N, C-alpha and C positions, 0 to 999 in steps of 0.2 A: 830448476831443469836446465842444463847445463848449457852453451850455446849450440854444442857438437851431442849432444843426445835432440836435440831441436831440431837438427838442419836431419839430420840421423832419421826420425820422426817423420818427417816432415816427407822426406825421398820414402823411404819406404811407405807410405801412405800413398803416392803418387803412383810410386815403380810397380807397389800389389798391383796396386788397376793395370798398368801396362802390361802385369806376366804373366793375369785372369784373360787377358784380351787377348795374349800374343799363344798362348794357351792352347784356349779354345778356340783359337782362328777363328776371331771376330776384329776386322778389320775396324772396322767405323766405331767398335768401343778400340780400342784400340786408338784413334787419332783423334779421340773427343778427349784424350788426353793432353791430347799438344796444347797448345793455342791455335789461337786463329790463322795467325802469323811463323809458325813457327818454321824456324830452321832444320831441316831432318837430311840427316847423312849419314844413310845404310853403308852397307856392300858396291851399290852403284849411286849414278851420279843422283847429287841431291834433291830439293826439291823445297816447293817456300808452300804450306798452309795441308788441312787436312787433307782437300780429296785427296793431293801426292800421295802425302803419310797413308791413309785408308787404301791407295794402289799398293806399293810397296811390302802392306804386310799382304794386301789380298793374294798378291800373287808368291807369299811362302810357301813350302810345302803342306798341307794334313799332317799333324802331327809333330810338326815343332814349338819346342817349348825353350823358354827362355831359364837360368838358374845365373842369379843376380846376389854380389859381394860389394861393398859400399867399402872402399878404400881410403876415400880420403871426403871429404866437405871442407867449406869456407862458403863465409855469410857474407859478402859482398855490401850485403844493404838486404834493408829491412824483410823489405817485402822479394829479395830471392837467393834460393838458394843453389850454390855450385857442389854437384856434384861430379865423385871420378869412381867409376867401378871394373869389379874384372863379370864378363857375361860370359855363359858357357850354356851356345846355342846346342840342341839334343836334336837330331832327327829319326826318323823310321831308319833310315839305306844308307846312311852314309856316317862317318865317326865325326864327333862333338868337337866343335868349331869355338875356338874361345876366343873372347873378344876381349875390348879395353873399350869401358861408354865413359864419356863427358858429356853431364848433362845437367839444362841450368833449365831452373824449374822455378816457378813465377809466380805471385799471390795476382786472381783475377780473382771479377764478379763470379768466377761460376768457380771457385776454389785454386790449391793449386793446383797449375800446371806445365808442360814441359814445354818451354819457348823453342833450344835449341837443342840437338842430340845431333851426338856423331861420334862413329864407331870407328876402332883400328885396330887392321890388326896385327902385334908386334912382331916382329922376324924368330 
């Protein structure tokens, strides 16, 4: 397996679990995909750690769904994968919101987890 394919596989494993938790409105499960000290920047002020991440996802509307597409990957170290993604968040009562997402995924004792998450809305 080449490094791009391997990096994409790592990202898909973590992001598929994240997506399932977002789609199922399971904030604690979503937060469990992050490291204990993850820096999280959604579309509101940032937080650090799983409690803030769980609170963010708990505040999201029921019916929210995420669809992602990996645009770029980098492997800065054996235990890190950097991903740049396009994500469409769809809602039941308003138009889909397209964003870009940068994630840093880290291999931990729990397995691969997101240690940095930053959303941007490009004009």
